[in-house]
C-alpha positions in Angstrom: 24.5 282.1 140.0 27.6 282.1 137.7 29.6 281.2 140.6 27.3 278.3 141.3 27.7 277.0 137.8 31.4 277.1 138.1 31.3 275.1 141.4 29.0 272.5 139.7 31.3 272.4 136.5 34.4 271.9 138.6 32.7 269.4 140.8 31.6 267.3 137.7 35.3 267.5 136.2 36.6 266.2 139.6 34.4 263.3 139.5 35.5 262.5 135.8 39.2 262.7 136.7 38.8 260.7 139.9 36.9 257.9 138.0 39.4 257.8 135.1 42.2 257.5 137.5 40.7 254.7 139.5 39.9 252.7 136.2 43.4 253.2 134.9 44.9 251.9 138.0 42.9 248.7 138.3 40.8 249.7 141.3 37.1 249.9 141.6 34.6 247.5 140.6 34.5 246.1 137.0 38.2 247.0 136.5 40.3 244.7 134.2 43.8 243.9 135.4 46.3 243.9 132.7 49.0 241.1 133.2 52.1 240.6 131.3 53.0 236.8 131.3 56.7 236.1 130.5 57.0 232.7 128.8 60.0 231.5 126.5 61.0 231.3 122.7 58.2 231.2 120.4 59.1 227.8 119.3 59.3 226.4 122.9 56.8 224.7 125.2 56.7 227.6 127.7 55.5 230.1 125.0 53.0 227.5 123.5 51.6 226.3 126.8 51.2 229.8 128.4 49.5 231.1 125.3 46.9 228.3 125.7 46.6 229.1 129.4 46.0 233.0 128.6 43.6 232.2 125.7 41.3 230.3 128.0 41.7 232.3 131.1 41.1 235.4 128.9 37.8 234.1 128.0 36.5 233.0 131.3 38.0 235.8 133.4 37.5 238.5 130.8 35.9 240.9 133.5 38.8 240.6 135.9 41.9 240.3 134.0 43.7 240.4 130.5 46.8 238.3 130.1 49.3 239.2 127.4 52.0 236.4 126.7 55.4 237.7 125.7 58.3 235.7 124.4 61.5 235.8 126.3 64.7 234.1 126.8 63.0 231.6 129.2 63.7 230.8 133.0 66.7 233.2 133.7 65.4 236.1 131.8 61.9 235.6 133.5 63.2 235.7 136.9 64.8 239.0 135.9 61.7 240.4 134.3 59.7 239.6 137.4 62.3 241.1 139.7 62.1 244.3 137.6 58.4 244.2 137.6 58.5 244.1 133.6 56.3 241.2 134.2 53.6 240.1 136.6 53.5 236.5 136.1 56.2 234.1 134.5 56.7 230.4 133.9 60.2 229.2 135.0 62.0 225.9 136.0 61.6 225.6 139.8 65.4 224.8 140.2 66.3 228.4 138.6 63.3 229.7 140.7 65.3 228.6 143.8 68.7 229.8 142.5 67.2 233.2 141.8 65.5 233.5 145.3 68.5 232.2 147.3 71.3 233.9 144.9 73.0 230.5 144.3 74.3 228.7 141.3 73.7 230.6 138.1 72.8 233.7 140.3 75.6 233.3 142.8 77.1 236.8 143.8 74.0 238.6 143.1 71.4 240.0 145.5 68.6 237.4 146.3 65.5 237.9 144.1 62.8 237.9 146.7 60.4 240.0 144.9 58.3 237.0 143.7 56.4 234.2 145.0 55.1 230.6 143.7 51.7 230.0 142.1 51.9 226.4 140.9 54.0 223.7 139.4 52.2 222.9 136.2 54.2 220.0 134.5 57.5 218.0 134.9 60.7 218.7 132.8 62.4 215.5 133.0 66.2 215.1 133.1 66.7 212.7 130.2 70.2 211.0 130.2 70.7 209.5 126.6 73.6 207.4 126.0 75.0 204.9 123.4 74.1 201.5 123.8 77.4 200.4 125.4 76.5 202.6 128.4 73.7 201.3 130.9 74.1 203.2 133.9 75.2 206.7 135.2 78.1 205.3 137.1 79.6 204.2 133.5 79.7 207.8 132.5 83.0 208.1 134.3 85.7 209.3 131.8 83.2 209.4 129.1 82.3 212.4 126.6 79.1 213.9 128.0 77.1 217.0 126.9 75.7 218.9 129.7 73.8 221.4 127.9 74.6 225.0 127.0 77.2 226.5 129.4 75.6 228.0 132.4 72.2 226.6 131.7 69.8 224.8 134.1 70.7 221.5 132.4 74.3 221.9 133.4 73.7 222.5 136.9 71.2 219.5 136.8 74.0 217.4 135.4 76.3 218.7 138.2 74.0 217.7 141.0 73.0 214.3 139.5 76.8 213.5 139.3 77.4 214.4 142.7 74.8 212.3 143.9 76.6 209.4 142.2 79.9 210.6 143.7 81.3 212.2 140.8 82.5 215.7 139.8 81.4 217.3 136.4 84.7 219.0 136.0 86.9 216.1 136.8 85.2 212.8 136.1 83.6 213.3 132.7 85.0 214.9 129.5 82.5 217.9 129.5 80.9 219.3 126.3 78.6 222.2 126.3 76.0 221.5 123.3 72.4 222.3 122.7 69.9 219.4 122.7 69.8 219.2 118.9 73.6 219.2 118.6 74.0 216.6 121.4 71.8 214.2 119.6 73.5 214.8 116.4 77.0 214.3 118.2 75.6 211.0 119.8 74.7 209.7 116.4 77.9 210.4 114.8 80.0 209.0 117.7 81.6 212.3 119.0 79.7 212.0 122.2 79.0 209.1 124.4 76.1 210.5 126.3 74.2 213.8 126.9 72.0 215.5 129.6 68.6 216.9 128.4 66.3 218.7 130.8 62.8 219.0 129.1 59.3 217.9 128.8 59.2 214.5 127.4 58.9 213.5 124.6 61.6 216.0 123.3 61.5 216.7 119.8 65.2 216.3 119.3 65.3 212.9 121.1 62.2 211.7 119.2 64.1 212.7 115.9 67.2 210.8 117.1 65.1 207.6 117.8 64.0 207.3 114.3 67.3 206.3 113.0 69.7 205.8 116.1 69.3 203.2 118.8 70.4 204.5 122.4 69.6 203.9 126.1 68.0 206.4 128.5 69.9 205.9 131.9 67.7 205.6 135.1 68.1 207.5 138.2 67.3 204.8 140.8 65.5 205.3 143.9 68.2 205.5 146.3 70.3 208.2 144.4 67.1 210.1 143.7 66.4 210.3 147.4 69.8 211.6 148.1 69.4 214.1 145.3 66.1 215.2 146.7 67.2 215.5 150.4 69.7 218.1 149.3 67.6 220.0 146.5 63.9 220.3 147.4 63.0 221.3 143.8 63.4 217.8 142.3 60.6 215.2 142.0 60.6 211.7 140.8 59.1 210.8 137.4 58.9 208.0 134.8 59.8 208.4 131.2 57.0 206.2 129.9 58.1 203.4 127.5 55.8 204.8 124.7 57.5 208.2 124.7 60.3 207.1 122.4 60.5 204.2 120.0 63.9 202.9 121.5 62.3 202.1 124.9 60.8 198.8 125.9 60.3 199.7 129.6 59.5 202.7 131.7 62.7 204.5 132.7 62.6 206.3 136.4 64.4 209.6 136.5 64.0 213.0 138.3 62.7 216.2 137.1 62.4 219.8 137.8 59.0 221.5 137.4 57.7 224.1 135.1 56.2 226.6 137.4 54.3 229.7 137.4 55.4 232.6 139.7 54.0 236.1 140.4 55.3 239.4 141.5 54.7 239.9 145.0 53.0 243.3 144.0 50.2 241.4 142.2 47.2 241.5 144.3 45.9 238.4 146.2 42.4 238.4 144.4 44.0 238.3 141.0 46.3 235.5 141.8 43.7 233.6 143.4 41.4 233.8 140.4 44.3 232.8 138.2 45.3 229.8 140.2 41.6 228.7 140.5 40.9 229.0 136.6 44.2 227.4 135.9 43.2 224.0 137.3 39.3 224.1 137.0 39.7 225.1 133.2 42.3 222.4 132.5 40.1 220.4 130.2 39.5 223.6 128.0 43.3 224.5 127.7 44.0 223.3 124.2 47.7 222.1 124.8 49.1 218.7 125.7 50.6 219.8 128.7 47.4 220.9 130.2 46.4 217.3 131.0 49.2 217.2 133.6 47.9 220.2 135.6 46.6 219.0 139.0 46.0 220.9 142.2 48.0 218.2 144.2 51.0 218.3 142.2 50.7 222.1 141.9 52.5 222.3 145.2 55.2 219.9 144.8 58.8 221.0 144.1 58.0 224.5 145.6 61.0 225.7 147.6 60.1 229.4 147.9 56.9 231.0 149.7 53.5 230.7 148.0 51.8 233.9 146.8 48.9 234.6 149.2 46.3 234.3 146.4 47.6 230.8 145.5 47.9 229.7 149.1 44.3 230.7 149.6 43.1 228.4 146.7 45.2 225.5 147.9 44.0 225.9 151.4 40.4 226.1 150.3 41.1 222.7 148.3 42.6 221.0 151.3 45.9 220.8 149.5 47.7 223.0 151.9 47.0 223.4 155.8 
């Protein structure tokens, strides 16, 4: 009888251990997947937007996942975090995503990061080329003092690629300056710069503030040169900077943009990514952030130059967006 009781006790302990193991490892019905989402600096759009996304999705998917948004150094750091499995989902510029996946440009000389795949393009980050009033076209930047963003930044590579489309070399045909967006606007105002490239969702705070007390042009990227650029770099899309974006504008300005994009570690299961993707688009009206209005399942597949995660692909195929 004593031996029988011991067997029963051991059996019950085994059930508890196995059940606990299953729950702690996200398997079994009713388990909640814990997701770290890498965003950007606390004052930036990546952090605020992703926080709003997580807040809503945690409400509607509370039985499936818990998303924790962490502040990071943005795109490049996020690619590295996903690759190291320190985050399961991240928001990243789609051009930086492409560089990391293919080990080019800012990731040149490194091993390709193929540990992640795409979820969705969520909103455009426009290349805004601001210049003093005497400059009206990109061609006129030749020989001028131009800020190209911080050294090694995505903006610097955007500048290089756009100038190439116009037959110019970033190191030979302009007087290159590496300045932050805020410093670029200050330098344009005080006359120590002629123009600056700014890659950011518009309206951009630094540019809005400049427009309150300084008149400037935003240079267009015309259709012909945009086509040349897009034929070489799949991550670009065409957008307009609407005239009501800044007080200095009287017309819409055509340009190109890279896309803020969600990516997932390939180890994140298909069902979780499917539910994340579906809720991201279906809950857009309940995501409290101005960029949420730009969420669209059709543009969600634009500017993607790497494979989609199977979970995201399943959603897009159900919606008829992908075949």
